[in-house]
DSSP file (Angstrom, degrees, kcal/mol; ACC not computed):
  #  RESIDUE AA STRUCTURE BP1 BP2  ACC     N-H-->O    O-->H-N    N-H-->O    O-->H-N    TCO  KAPPA ALPHA  PHI   PSI    X-CA   Y-CA   Z-CA
    1    1 A M              0   0    0      0, 0.0     3,-0.1     0, 0.0     0, 0.0   0.000 360.0 360.0 360.0 136.2   43.5  -63.0    6.9
    2    2 A P        -     0   0    0      0, 0.0    50,-2.1     0, 0.0    51,-0.2  -0.238 360.0 -91.4 -70.2 159.2   44.1  -59.3    6.6
    3    3 A A  E     -A   51   0A   0     48,-0.2     2,-0.3    49,-0.1    48,-0.3  -0.358  46.4-161.6 -66.7 150.6   45.2  -57.1    9.5
    4    4 A S  E     -A   50   0A   0     46,-3.8    46,-2.1    -3,-0.1     2,-0.4  -0.966  14.4-161.6-136.6 149.6   42.5  -55.6   11.6
    5    5 A G  E     -A   49   0A   0     74,-0.4    74,-2.8    -2,-0.3     2,-0.4  -0.997  11.4-174.0-132.6 131.7   42.2  -52.8   14.1
    6    6 A R  E     -AB  48  78A   0     42,-2.7    42,-2.4    -2,-0.4     2,-0.5  -0.983  13.4-160.4-128.0 136.0   39.4  -52.5   16.6
    7    7 A Q  E     -AB  47  77A   0     70,-3.0    70,-2.9    -2,-0.4     2,-0.4  -0.971  20.7-174.3-109.9 126.1   38.5  -49.7   19.0
    8    8 A V  E     -AB  46  76A   0     38,-3.1    38,-2.8    -2,-0.5     2,-0.5  -0.977  16.4-160.5-129.1 134.2   36.3  -50.8   21.8
    9    9 A F  E     -AB  45  75A   0     66,-2.9    66,-2.3    -2,-0.4     2,-0.4  -0.965  12.9-159.3-111.4 124.1   34.6  -48.9   24.6
   10   10 A Y  E     -AB  44  74A   0     34,-2.9    34,-1.9    -2,-0.5     2,-0.3  -0.878   6.9-169.3-105.3 133.8   33.4  -50.9   27.6
   11   11 A E  E     + B   0  73A   0     62,-2.9    61,-3.1    -2,-0.4    62,-1.5  -0.858  43.9  56.8-117.8 155.8   30.7  -49.6   30.0
   12   12 A G  E    S- B   0  71A   0     -2,-0.3     2,-1.6    59,-0.3     3,-0.2  -0.946 110.2 -18.3 129.0-149.1   29.7  -51.0   33.3
   13   13 A R  S    S+     0   0    0     57,-1.9    58,-0.1    -2,-0.3    30,-0.1  -0.569  88.6 131.7 -91.4  72.0   31.7  -51.7   36.5
   14   14 A V        +     0   0    0     -2,-1.6     2,-0.4    28,-0.4     6,-0.2   0.353  46.5  72.7-112.3   3.1   34.9  -51.6   34.5
   15   15 A Q  S    S+     0   0    0     -3,-0.2    29,-0.0     1,-0.1    28,-0.0  -0.954  98.7  17.6-119.4 143.1   37.1  -49.3   36.6
   16   16 A G  S    S+     0   0    0     -2,-0.4    -1,-0.1     1,-0.0    -2,-0.1   0.643 103.0  89.9  78.9  15.2   38.6  -50.2   39.9
   17   17 A V  S    S-     0   0    0     -3,-0.2    -2,-0.1    50,-0.0    -4,-0.0   0.222 107.9 -96.4-126.6  11.7   38.1  -53.9   39.4
   18   18 A G  S  > S+     0   0    0      3,-0.1     4,-2.7    -4,-0.0     5,-0.3   0.686  75.7 143.3  81.3  18.2   41.4  -54.9   37.6
   19   19 A F  H  > S+     0   0    0      1,-0.2     4,-2.5     2,-0.2     5,-0.2   0.927  70.6  44.6 -58.7 -49.1   39.9  -54.6   34.2
   20   20 A R  H  > S+     0   0    0     -6,-0.2     4,-2.2     1,-0.2    -1,-0.2   0.904 115.1  47.8 -65.6 -40.4   43.0  -53.2   32.5
   21   21 A Y  H  > S+     0   0    0      2,-0.2     4,-2.1     1,-0.2    -1,-0.2   0.909 113.2  47.5 -68.3 -41.4   45.4  -55.6   34.2
   22   22 A T  H  X S+     0   0    0     -4,-2.7     4,-2.6     2,-0.2    -1,-0.2   0.909 110.9  52.4 -64.9 -40.8   43.2  -58.6   33.3
   23   23 A T  H  X S+     0   0    0     -4,-2.5     4,-2.3    -5,-0.3    -2,-0.2   0.907 108.5  50.5 -61.0 -41.9   42.9  -57.5   29.7
   24   24 A R  H  X S+     0   0    0     -4,-2.2     4,-1.0     2,-0.2    -1,-0.2   0.901 110.3  50.3 -63.7 -39.8   46.6  -57.2   29.5
   25   25 A Q  H >< S+     0   0    0     -4,-2.1     3,-0.6     1,-0.2     4,-0.4   0.921 110.6  48.8 -63.7 -43.6   47.0  -60.7   30.8
   26   26 A I  H >< S+     0   0    0     -4,-2.6     3,-1.8     1,-0.2    -2,-0.2   0.897 104.5  60.6 -61.6 -39.8   44.5  -62.0   28.3
   27   27 A A  H >< S+     0   0    0     -4,-2.3     3,-2.0     1,-0.3     5,-0.5   0.786  89.7  70.5 -59.8 -28.5   46.3  -60.2   25.5
   28   28 A K  T << S+     0   0    0     -4,-1.0    -1,-0.3    -3,-0.6    -2,-0.2   0.735  93.9  56.9 -63.0 -20.6   49.5  -62.3   26.2
   29   29 A G  T <  S+     0   0    0     -3,-1.8     2,-0.3    -4,-0.4    -1,-0.3   0.415 105.4  59.7 -88.5   1.7   47.7  -65.3   24.8
   30   30 A Y  S <  S-     0   0    0     -3,-2.0     2,-1.8    -4,-0.1    25,-0.0  -0.922  85.7-116.1-131.9 154.1   47.0  -63.6   21.5
   31   31 A D  S    S+     0   0    0     -2,-0.3    20,-0.6    20,-0.0     2,-0.3  -0.525  73.3 121.9 -87.7  69.4   49.1  -62.2   18.7
   32   32 A V  E     -C   50   0A   0     -2,-1.8     2,-0.3    -5,-0.5    18,-0.2  -0.915  44.6-158.0-129.5 155.9   47.7  -58.6   19.2
   33   33 A T  E     +C   49   0A   0     16,-2.3    16,-2.7    -2,-0.3     2,-0.3  -0.882  41.4  82.0-124.9 161.9   49.2  -55.2   19.9
   34   34 A G  E     -Cd  48  88A   0     53,-2.2    55,-2.4    -2,-0.3     2,-0.3  -0.989  57.8 -91.0 147.1-153.1   47.5  -52.2   21.4
   35   35 A W  E     -Cd  47  89A   0     12,-2.0    12,-2.7    -2,-0.3     2,-0.3  -0.970  12.0-147.3-157.6 166.0   46.5  -50.6   24.7
   36   36 A V  E     +Cd  46  90A   0     53,-1.6    55,-2.6    -2,-0.3     2,-0.3  -0.995  22.6 169.8-140.7 140.9   43.8  -50.2   27.2
   37   37 A K  E     -C   45   0A   0      8,-2.6     8,-2.8    -2,-0.3     2,-0.2  -0.996  33.9-109.5-151.8 154.3   43.0  -47.2   29.4
   38   38 A N  E     -C   44   0A   0     53,-0.5     6,-0.2    -2,-0.3   -23,-0.0  -0.580  32.2-144.6 -77.7 145.5   40.4  -45.8   31.8
   39   39 A L    >   -     0   0    0      4,-2.8     3,-1.9    -2,-0.2    -1,-0.0  -0.825  21.5-116.7-109.4 153.3   38.4  -42.8   30.6
   40   40 A P  T 3  S+     0   0    0      0, 0.0    -1,-0.1     0, 0.0     4,-0.0   0.759 111.8  62.2 -59.6 -24.9   37.2  -39.9   32.8
   41   41 A D  T 3  S-     0   0    0      1,-0.1     3,-0.1     2,-0.1    -3,-0.0   0.372 123.2 -98.9 -85.8   6.7   33.5  -40.8   32.1
   42   42 A G  S <  S+     0   0    0     -3,-1.9   -28,-0.4     1,-0.4   -30,-0.1   0.342  87.9 114.4  96.5  -7.8   33.9  -44.3   33.8
   43   43 A R        -     0   0    0    -32,-0.1    -4,-2.8   -30,-0.1     2,-0.4  -0.399  60.5-129.7 -87.0 170.8   34.3  -46.3   30.6
   44   44 A V  E     -AC  10  38A   0    -34,-1.9   -34,-2.9    -6,-0.2     2,-0.4  -0.988  16.2-152.2-119.8 133.6   37.4  -48.2   29.5
   45   45 A E  E     -AC   9  37A   0     -8,-2.8    -8,-2.6    -2,-0.4     2,-0.4  -0.888  12.8-175.1-106.2 136.8   38.8  -47.8   26.0
   46   46 A L  E     -AC   8  36A   0    -38,-2.8   -38,-3.1    -2,-0.4     2,-0.4  -0.990   8.4-170.1-128.8 137.9   40.7  -50.6   24.3
   47   47 A Q  E     +AC   7  35A   0    -12,-2.7   -12,-2.0    -2,-0.4     2,-0.4  -0.997  12.8 176.9-126.5 128.7   42.5  -50.5   20.9
   48   48 A A  E     -AC   6  34A   0    -42,-2.4   -42,-2.7    -2,-0.4     2,-0.3  -0.990   6.8-174.6-134.5 139.6   43.8  -53.8   19.4
   49   49 A R  E     +AC   5  33A   0    -16,-2.7   -16,-2.3    -2,-0.4     2,-0.3  -0.953  32.2  86.3-130.9 151.4   45.5  -54.5   16.2
   50   50 A G  E    S-AC   4  32A   0    -46,-2.1   -46,-3.8    -2,-0.3   -18,-0.1  -0.957  80.3 -12.8 156.1-167.3   46.6  -57.8   14.5
   51   51 A D  E  >  -A    3   0A   0    -20,-0.6     4,-2.7    -2,-0.3     3,-0.3  -0.375  67.9-120.4 -57.2 137.7   45.3  -60.5   12.3
   52   52 A A  H  > S+     0   0    0    -50,-2.1     4,-2.3     1,-0.2     5,-0.2   0.867 112.8  49.0 -54.4 -41.8   41.5  -60.1   12.1
   53   53 A D  H  > S+     0   0    0      2,-0.2     4,-2.4     1,-0.2    -1,-0.2   0.883 111.8  49.3 -66.6 -38.1   40.9  -63.6   13.6
   54   54 A E  H  > S+     0   0    0     -3,-0.3     4,-2.6     2,-0.2    -2,-0.2   0.923 111.6  48.1 -66.7 -44.1   43.3  -63.0   16.4
   55   55 A V  H  X S+     0   0    0     -4,-2.7     4,-2.5     2,-0.2     5,-0.2   0.930 113.3  48.1 -62.2 -44.8   41.7  -59.6   17.3
   56   56 A R  H  X S+     0   0    0     -4,-2.3     4,-2.3    -5,-0.3    -2,-0.2   0.923 112.7  48.0 -62.1 -44.8   38.2  -61.2   17.2
   57   57 A A  H  X S+     0   0    0     -4,-2.4     4,-2.2     2,-0.2    -1,-0.2   0.893 110.9  52.0 -63.7 -39.7   39.3  -64.1   19.4
   58   58 A F  H  X S+     0   0    0     -4,-2.6     4,-1.7     2,-0.2    -2,-0.2   0.933 110.8  46.7 -60.7 -47.8   41.0  -61.7   21.9
   59   59 A L  H  X S+     0   0    0     -4,-2.5     4,-1.7     1,-0.2    -2,-0.2   0.876 112.3  50.6 -65.1 -37.0   37.9  -59.6   22.2
   60   60 A E  H  X S+     0   0    0     -4,-2.3     4,-2.1     1,-0.2    -1,-0.2   0.878 106.6  55.3 -66.5 -36.9   35.8  -62.8   22.7
   61   61 A A  H  X S+     0   0    0     -4,-2.2     4,-1.0     2,-0.2    -2,-0.2   0.860 105.0  53.3 -65.0 -34.9   38.2  -64.0   25.4
   62   62 A I  H >< S+     0   0    0     -4,-1.7     3,-0.7     1,-0.2     6,-0.4   0.945 111.1  45.7 -62.5 -47.1   37.6  -60.7   27.3
   63   63 A R  H 3< S+     0   0    0     -4,-1.7    -2,-0.2     1,-0.2    -1,-0.2   0.837 113.5  49.8 -65.2 -32.6   33.9  -61.2   27.2
   64   64 A A  H 3< S+     0   0    0     -4,-2.1    -1,-0.2    -5,-0.1    -2,-0.2   0.617  99.7  84.0 -82.2 -12.6   34.2  -64.9   28.2
   65   65 A S  S X< S-     0   0    0     -4,-1.0     3,-1.7    -3,-0.7     4,-0.3  -0.084 106.6 -84.1 -79.7-176.6   36.5  -64.0   31.2
   66   66 A E  G >  S+     0   0    0      1,-0.3     3,-0.6     2,-0.2     4,-0.3   0.681 125.5  70.3 -62.6 -15.9   35.5  -63.0   34.6
   67   67 A L  G >> S+     0   0    0     -5,-0.3     3,-1.8     1,-0.2     4,-1.0   0.769  78.1  79.7 -70.2 -25.2   35.3  -59.4   33.2
   68   68 A G  G X4 S+     0   0    0     -3,-1.7     3,-0.6    -6,-0.4    -1,-0.2   0.839  87.8  54.0 -53.4 -39.0   32.2  -60.4   31.2
   69   69 A S  G <4 S+     0   0    0     -3,-0.6    -1,-0.3    -4,-0.3    -2,-0.2   0.690 107.5  51.9 -71.9 -16.9   29.9  -60.0   34.2
   70   70 A L  G <4 S+     0   0    0     -3,-1.8   -57,-1.9    -4,-0.3     2,-0.5   0.648  89.6  91.5 -90.4 -17.7   31.1  -56.5   34.8
   71   71 A I  E <<  +B   12   0A   0     -4,-1.0   -59,-0.3    -3,-0.6     3,-0.1  -0.688  41.2 167.7 -85.7 121.7   30.5  -55.3   31.2
   72   72 A K  E     +     0   0A   0    -61,-3.1     2,-0.3    -2,-0.5   -60,-0.2   0.600  67.7  16.2-105.8 -17.5   27.1  -53.7   30.7
   73   73 A G  E     -B   11   0A   0    -62,-1.5   -62,-2.9     2,-0.0     2,-0.4  -0.989  58.1-164.2-156.8 147.5   27.7  -52.2   27.3
   74   74 A V  E     -B   10   0A   0     -2,-0.3     2,-0.5   -64,-0.2   -64,-0.2  -0.995   2.2-171.8-136.9 128.0   30.2  -52.4   24.4
   75   75 A Q  E     -B    9   0A   0    -66,-2.3   -66,-2.9    -2,-0.4     2,-0.4  -0.988  16.0-172.9-116.3 122.9   30.7  -50.0   21.5
   76   76 A E  E     +B    8   0A   0     -2,-0.5     2,-0.3   -68,-0.2   -68,-0.2  -0.952   5.9 178.8-124.1 136.0   33.1  -51.4   18.9
   77   77 A H  E     -B    7   0A   0    -70,-2.9   -70,-3.0    -2,-0.4     2,-0.3  -0.974  29.9-117.1-134.2 145.4   34.5  -49.6   15.9
   78   78 A E  E     -B    6   0A   0     -2,-0.3     2,-0.4   -72,-0.2   -72,-0.2  -0.629  31.9-142.7 -77.4 140.3   36.9  -50.6   13.1
   79   79 A M        -     0   0    0    -74,-2.8   -74,-0.4    -2,-0.3     3,-0.1  -0.823  14.9-114.9-104.8 145.0   40.0  -48.5   13.1
   80   80 A A        -     0   0    0     -2,-0.4   -76,-0.0     1,-0.1    -1,-0.0  -0.389  50.9 -81.5 -67.5 153.7   41.8  -47.4   10.0
   81   81 A P  S    S+     0   0    0      0, 0.0     2,-0.2     0, 0.0    -1,-0.1  -0.283  70.9 145.8 -55.7 142.5   45.3  -48.8    9.4
   82   82 A G        -     0   0    0     -3,-0.1     2,-0.1     1,-0.1    -3,-0.0  -0.799  47.5 -28.4-156.9-162.5   47.9  -47.0   11.5
   83   83 A L        -     0   0    0     -2,-0.2     2,-0.6     1,-0.1    -1,-0.1  -0.390  56.6-134.3 -65.9 138.2   51.0  -47.3   13.5
   84   84 A V        -     0   0    0     -2,-0.1     2,-0.1    -3,-0.0    -1,-0.1  -0.841  17.7-150.6 -97.4 125.0   51.6  -50.7   15.1
   85   85 A S        -     0   0    0     -2,-0.6     2,-0.5     2,-0.1   -36,-0.0  -0.335  20.2-109.3 -83.5 172.3   52.7  -50.6   18.7
   86   86 A K  S    S-     0   0    0     -2,-0.1   -53,-0.1   -53,-0.1   -52,-0.1  -0.918  76.6 -22.1-104.1 127.8   54.8  -53.3   20.3
   87   87 A G  S    S-     0   0    0     -2,-0.5   -53,-2.2     1,-0.1     2,-0.5  -0.152  89.7 -68.6  73.4-169.5   53.0  -55.5   22.8
   88   88 A F  E     -d   34   0A   0    -55,-0.3     2,-0.3   -64,-0.1   -53,-0.2  -0.987  58.0-174.9-127.6 120.3   49.8  -54.7   24.7
   89   89 A E  E     -d   35   0A   0    -55,-2.4   -53,-1.6    -2,-0.5     2,-0.5  -0.718  29.9-122.6-118.9 159.4   50.1  -51.9   27.3
   90   90 A I  E     -d   36   0A   0     -2,-0.3     2,-0.4   -55,-0.2   -53,-0.2  -0.905  30.9-152.0 -95.0 127.8   48.1  -50.2   29.9
   91   91 A V              0   0    0    -55,-2.6   -53,-0.5    -2,-0.5   -56,-0.0  -0.868 360.0 360.0-104.2 134.1   47.9  -46.5   29.2
   92   92 A F              0   0    0     -2,-0.4    -1,-0.1   -55,-0.1   -55,-0.1   0.391 360.0 360.0-108.7 360.0   47.5  -44.1   32.2
């Protein structure tokens, strides 16, 4: 399966609830790299790269976790190939 990159914006009650920390914990179970950060407008941005199936499974695991009930909207975009980070980090 080819490498994939996804940029995802989450809307809802996604700040101040441990969203980024939980996302980082979920990422440890998948072969993905990237980052997650809060945005000034109240959304959370996530960028993940890896095997397309791994990235898809990771994003589905976020929705299936306790975070799912806090997410009211999701905008997802494919990212062009780019630099691969090491691990999955929280960006401040």
